[in-house]
C-alpha positions as CSV (number, residue, x, y, z in Angstrom):
1,M,43.7,77.4,137.5
2,A,47.3,78.3,138.1
3,Q,48.1,81.9,138.5
4,S,51.3,83.5,137.4
5,S,53.5,84.9,140.1
6,V,54.3,87.9,137.8
7,E,51.6,90.4,137.6
8,D,51.0,92.4,134.4
9,D,51.4,95.7,136.2
10,E,55.0,95.2,137.2
11,P,57.6,96.9,135.1
12,I,60.1,94.9,132.9
13,T,63.4,95.1,134.7
14,G,65.5,92.7,132.5
15,I,66.3,92.9,128.8
16,N,66.9,89.7,126.8
17,V,70.1,90.3,124.7
18,T,70.2,86.9,123.2
19,P,68.6,87.9,119.8
20,L,71.0,90.9,119.6
21,V,74.0,88.7,120.2
22,D,72.7,86.3,117.5
23,I,72.3,89.0,115.0
24,V,75.8,90.5,115.7
25,L,77.4,87.1,115.3
26,V,75.7,86.5,112.0
27,L,76.8,89.9,110.7
28,L,80.3,89.2,111.9
29,I,80.4,85.9,110.0
30,I,79.1,87.6,106.8
31,F,81.7,90.3,107.1
32,M,84.5,87.8,107.6
33,M,83.4,85.7,104.6
34,T,83.1,88.7,102.2
35,A,86.4,90.4,103.4
36,S,88.5,87.6,102.1
37,Y,87.0,88.1,98.6
38,I,87.7,91.8,98.6
39,V,91.4,91.4,99.5
40,R,92.1,88.8,96.8
41,P,93.8,90.3,93.8
42,A,92.0,90.1,90.5
43,I,95.0,89.1,88.4
44,D,97.3,86.4,89.9
45,V,101.0,87.4,89.4
46,S,104.1,86.4,91.2
47,L,105.9,89.7,91.8
48,P,109.7,89.9,91.7
49,K,111.3,90.7,95.1
50,A,113.1,93.9,95.9
51,A,114.6,95.0,99.2
52,T,114.0,98.7,98.6
53,G,110.3,98.4,97.8
54,E,107.9,101.0,99.3
55,Q,104.2,101.6,99.5
56,R,102.8,103.9,96.8
57,P,99.5,105.8,97.0
58,N,96.5,104.8,94.9
59,T,96.9,105.8,91.3
60,S,94.6,106.0,88.3
61,L,96.8,103.7,86.1
62,V,97.7,100.2,87.2
63,L,99.3,98.1,84.5
64,V,99.8,94.3,85.0
65,I,101.5,91.8,82.7
66,S,100.3,88.3,83.6
67,R,102.3,85.1,83.5
68,E,100.8,84.4,80.1
69,G,102.0,87.8,78.8
70,R,98.5,89.5,78.7
71,T,98.4,93.2,79.7
72,F,95.8,94.5,82.0
73,L,94.9,98.1,82.8
74,N,93.0,98.6,86.1
75,N,92.0,94.9,86.0
76,Q,90.7,95.0,82.4
77,E,92.6,93.2,79.6
78,V,93.8,95.9,77.1
79,T,95.8,96.4,73.9
80,D,98.6,98.9,73.6
81,Q,96.3,101.3,71.8
82,Q,93.8,101.2,74.6
83,I,96.6,102.1,77.1
84,R,97.6,105.0,74.9
85,G,94.0,106.2,74.7
86,F,93.5,106.0,78.5
87,I,96.6,108.0,79.2
88,R,95.6,110.6,76.6
89,E,92.1,110.9,78.1
90,E,93.6,111.3,81.6
91,T,95.9,114.1,80.5
92,R,93.2,115.7,78.5
93,K,91.1,115.9,81.6
94,G,93.9,117.8,83.3
95,R,95.0,114.9,85.5
96,D,98.6,114.0,86.0
97,P,98.4,110.2,86.1
98,E,100.9,108.1,87.9
99,A,101.4,104.5,86.9
100,V,102.2,101.4,88.8
101,L,103.6,98.6,86.7
102,A,103.5,95.0,87.8
103,A,104.7,91.9,86.0
104,D,104.9,88.3,86.9
105,A,108.5,87.3,87.7
106,S,108.5,84.9,84.7
107,V,107.7,87.7,82.2
108,P,110.7,88.5,79.9
109,H,112.5,91.7,80.7
110,G,111.9,93.1,77.2
111,K,108.1,92.9,77.7
112,M,108.3,95.2,80.7
113,V,110.7,97.6,79.0
114,A,108.3,97.8,76.0
115,L,105.5,98.7,78.4
116,I,107.6,101.4,80.0
117,D,108.5,102.8,76.6
118,L,104.8,102.9,75.7
119,I,103.8,104.9,78.7
120,R,106.8,107.2,78.3
121,E,106.0,107.9,74.7
122,E,102.6,109.2,75.9
123,G,104.3,111.7,78.2
124,L,103.8,109.8,81.4
125,T,107.0,110.0,83.4
126,K,105.7,109.2,86.9
127,F,105.6,105.5,87.4
128,A,106.7,102.8,89.9
129,I,107.4,99.2,89.4
130,N,105.5,96.9,91.8
131,T,107.6,94.4,93.7
132,D,107.4,92.0,96.6
133,A,109.2,93.7,99.5
134,D,110.2,90.4,101.2
135,F,113.7,90.3,99.9
136,K,117.4,90.9,100.9
137,A,120.2,91.5,98.5
138,S,122.2,88.8,100.3
139,D,119.6,86.2,99.0
140,I,121.0,86.5,95.5
141,P,123.6,83.8,94.8
142,P,127.0,85.0,93.7
143,P,127.6,84.8,90.0
144,E,129.4,81.8,88.7
145,T,133.0,82.6,87.7
146,S,134.3,81.1,84.5
147,P,137.5,79.1,84.8
148,T,140.6,80.6,83.3
149,N,143.5,78.8,81.7
150,S,147.0,78.7,83.1
151,E,148.1,81.8,81.0
152,G,145.7,84.0,82.8
153,G,143.4,84.5,79.8
154,A,139.8,83.5,79.3
155,P,139.1,80.1,77.8
């Protein structure tokens, strides 16, 4: 019979780290896969651009108007009455809610104004309009001038 050159009485001087590395790599892959789902917004809107946009702190009232014109409050589709009820409940609890309003760039201006009127009617005066900060005022094309007739008047 062949005998082992290592005797059972000798202390173990090396640690096998291969299983530890395997586990850490698997956990890293799981983290990377789930992190991309967390960052993705729940409602897909194409925000208008503004050069003076700034970061706002987290608020209790996030209102979004989707491309289709549907209104969402904190990622839940709502009606105007539900928005009013939420604001009233927040103020009844003694909170001073701040709102962040976001609308797809294709949403008519009047729809956004109506939403602002709705929250202001409920006494909420602190709000911000969410925009995409990747914008310069020089990116706006100059307005087209209308031709004038030879007498200097408008056509």
